[in-house]
Structures are given as structure tokens and as C-alpha cells.
C-alpha positions in Angstrom: 47.0 51.1 -0.3 46.0 52.4 3.3 46.9 55.7 4.8 48.6 55.9 7.7 46.3 58.1 10.6 47.6 61.8 10.1 49.0 63.4 13.8 45.2 64.0 14.9 44.0 61.1 14.8 47.2 58.9 16.5 46.9 61.5 19.5 43.0 60.9 19.6 43.6 57.1 19.8 46.3 57.4 22.4 43.8 59.5 24.5 41.6 57.0 24.0 43.9 54.1 25.2 44.8 56.2 28.3 41.8 56.3 29.0 40.6 53.3 28.9 44.0 52.0 30.6 43.3 53.8 34.0 39.8 53.0 34.3 40.6 49.4 33.7 43.4 49.6 36.2 41.3 51.5 38.8 38.1 49.1 38.1 39.9 46.1 38.7 42.1 47.3 41.9 39.1 49.2 43.3 36.2 47.4 41.6 33.8 48.9 38.8 30.9 50.0 41.6 33.5 51.8 43.9 35.5 53.9 40.8 33.6 57.0 39.7 34.1 58.8 36.1 35.9 61.7 37.7 38.6 59.3 39.2 39.1 57.9 36.0 39.5 61.1 34.6 41.6 62.0 37.0 43.8 59.4 36.7 44.5 59.5 32.8 44.9 63.3 33.4 42.1 64.6 31.0 38.9 66.7 31.2 35.4 64.3 32.4 34.1 66.1 28.7 37.6 64.5 26.9 36.9 61.1 28.7 32.9 61.5 27.5 34.1 62.9 24.0 35.6 59.4 23.5 33.5 57.2 25.8 29.6 57.4 25.9 29.4 55.8 29.4 31.7 54.4 32.9 30.5 51.0 31.1 31.8 51.6 27.4 35.0 52.1 29.3 35.6 48.2 30.3 34.6 47.7 26.4 36.8 49.9 24.9 37.0 47.7 21.8 33.0 47.2 21.1 33.4 48.7 18.1 36.2 47.4 16.6 35.0 43.8 17.0 32.3 45.1 15.6 33.8 46.1 12.5 35.6 43.1 12.9 32.4 41.3 12.0 31.2 42.9 9.7 34.4 42.5 7.8 34.5 38.6 8.0 31.2 39.7 5.8 31.8 42.3 3.7 35.6 41.8 3.5 35.4 38.1 1.7 37.2 37.0 -1.5 35.1 36.3 -4.5 33.3 33.2 -4.2 34.2 32.6 -0.4 31.5 31.1 1.8 30.2 33.1 4.4 30.7 30.7 7.0 34.0 29.7 7.3 34.9 33.7 7.2 32.5 34.2 10.3 34.4 31.0 11.9 37.5 32.2 11.8 37.1 35.8 13.3 35.3 34.5 15.9 37.8 32.5 16.5 40.2 35.3 16.6 37.8 37.4 19.0 37.8 34.8 21.5 40.9 33.8 21.4 41.8 37.5 21.9 39.0 37.6 24.8 40.8 34.4 26.7 43.8 35.7 26.2 46.3 35.1 29.6 45.4 38.0 31.7 41.6 38.1 30.5 40.1 36.2 33.7 40.0 39.2 36.3 38.6 41.5 33.7 35.8 39.0 32.8 35.4 38.1 36.3 34.3 41.6 36.9 32.0 41.6 34.3 30.3 38.9 35.2 29.8 40.3 38.9 28.2 44.0 37.9 24.7 43.8 36.4 25.6 46.8 34.5 28.4 45.3 32.8 26.2 42.6 32.5 23.5 44.9 30.7 25.6 46.5 28.6 27.5 43.6 27.2 23.9 41.6 26.0 23.0 45.3 24.4 26.5 45.4 22.6 25.9 41.5 21.5 22.5 42.4 20.2 23.6 45.5 18.0 27.1 43.5 16.8 24.5 40.8 15.7 22.2 43.4 13.9 25.1 45.0 12.0 26.5 41.5 11.1 23.0 40.7 9.9 22.8 43.7 7.9 26.1 42.9 6.7 24.5 39.6 5.2 21.6 40.4 4.1 23.4 43.4 1.8 25.4 40.9 0.2 23.6 39.5 -3.1 25.4 36.6 -3.5 24.2 35.0 -0.4 20.6 33.1 -1.1 19.0 33.3 2.3 16.5 35.5 3.6 16.7 38.2 5.5 15.1 36.3 8.9 18.0 33.2 7.9 20.9 36.0 8.0 19.5 37.2 11.4 19.8 34.2 13.0 22.8 33.0 11.6 24.0 36.7 12.8 23.2 35.6 16.2 24.3 32.4 16.5 27.9 33.9 15.3 27.3 36.6 18.2 26.4 34.0 20.9 29.4 31.8 19.8 31.6 34.1 20.8 29.9 34.2 24.3 29.1 30.5 24.9 33.3 30.0 23.4 34.4 32.2 26.0 33.3 30.8 28.7 34.1 27.3 27.8 36.9 25.1 29.1 38.7 25.2 25.6 37.3 28.1 24.1 38.7 27.0 20.8 37.0 23.6 20.8 33.7 25.6 21.3 34.0 28.0 18.7 34.5 25.0 16.5 31.8 22.4 17.6 29.0 25.5 17.2 29.9 26.5 13.9 29.7 23.1 12.5 26.2 23.7 13.9 25.8 27.3 12.2 26.9 25.9 9.0 24.6 22.6 9.2 21.8 25.7 9.7 23.1 27.8 6.8 23.3 24.7 4.5 19.6 23.5 5.7 18.6 27.0 4.8 20.3 26.7 1.4 18.5 23.5 0.3 15.4 25.2 1.3 
């Protein structure tokens, strides 16, 4: 049974959300590079120290769901039902994340990210971190026969599937196409 979060956790989550929403609103209105941390804190009606207790950097404000996405990806591996194949579980989770990130209204955010070298660099480091976490979850699963290298490769392919699909004209079809290739690579690794 899941225990609901306590009052303190709910307040922290609400403050974090308020900061992220204020930051995104300012960034989209005025441009990412034209907004400072102090302005975000003032808009959210919090101290700068409070902002930094929730977000490690200005870039992290844009990728507010970073930790949630990383947990969801590793949970796709660790939360599988006994005997459930790995690749379909990853496919479902990556597809859900792509759908979230390509939902209506997401284009201005991605345009902002794509136009900022700092945000592009942060996104790239975030993707590498997600791939390493995913690879660690795959390596820790005793039911998966592949080598650590194969697990790392599949993790990187899955993370890259997200990035490629979000840029595609038909993101769902792109995820499906990429995961057919990932499935074939995984099966080829199992046969060796």
C-alpha cells in the first residue's frame, strides 16, 4: 500500500512546482538568457536560497521533471512483472515520455531549448545520466542474460529513441520503428 505524502512533502512539492511554473512563464515570455535567477525567485515569491534548495541550476528549472523521468525509466526495468520481457516494458515507458513531451503546447519549450547552447548541453548531460541509470538497472537484473556492455548499449538506444522521436513528424511511429531495431539488437545479443 502506498502511503500518501505528508504535509511537509506536499508543501515542498507545491513550492517546487510554483518555482518551475514561474521560471517557465518568464523564460517563454522574455527568453531564457534574458531572465535571471533572482527574477525567477521574485516571480515565485521565494528566496533565492529556496529556489536553489529545489533546483541545482538555472537549466534545471527548464527540466523540472528530470528526476521523475529518470525514475520512470529505471522503474520500467525494476518494476516489470516476473517474466515480462525488458524491451516491451522500455518501449511503453519511452512512448509515454515522448507523448508527454510532444503534447500540445510543448513546441515553444523545445524551441527555447533548441535555441540555447546551455540548455542543449544540459539536456545532453541529462540524457547521458539517464542512460547510465537505466544501464545500471539493466545490469542489476539477474534475469537479463546480456553483458554490461549490451545493457549500456540498449540503455543508450532507448534514451536516444526518446530524443529522435520527439523531433519526428510522427513521434509514436518513430518510437515503434526505433524499438523494433532495439528489440532485434537485444535478441541478437541473447543469441550470441
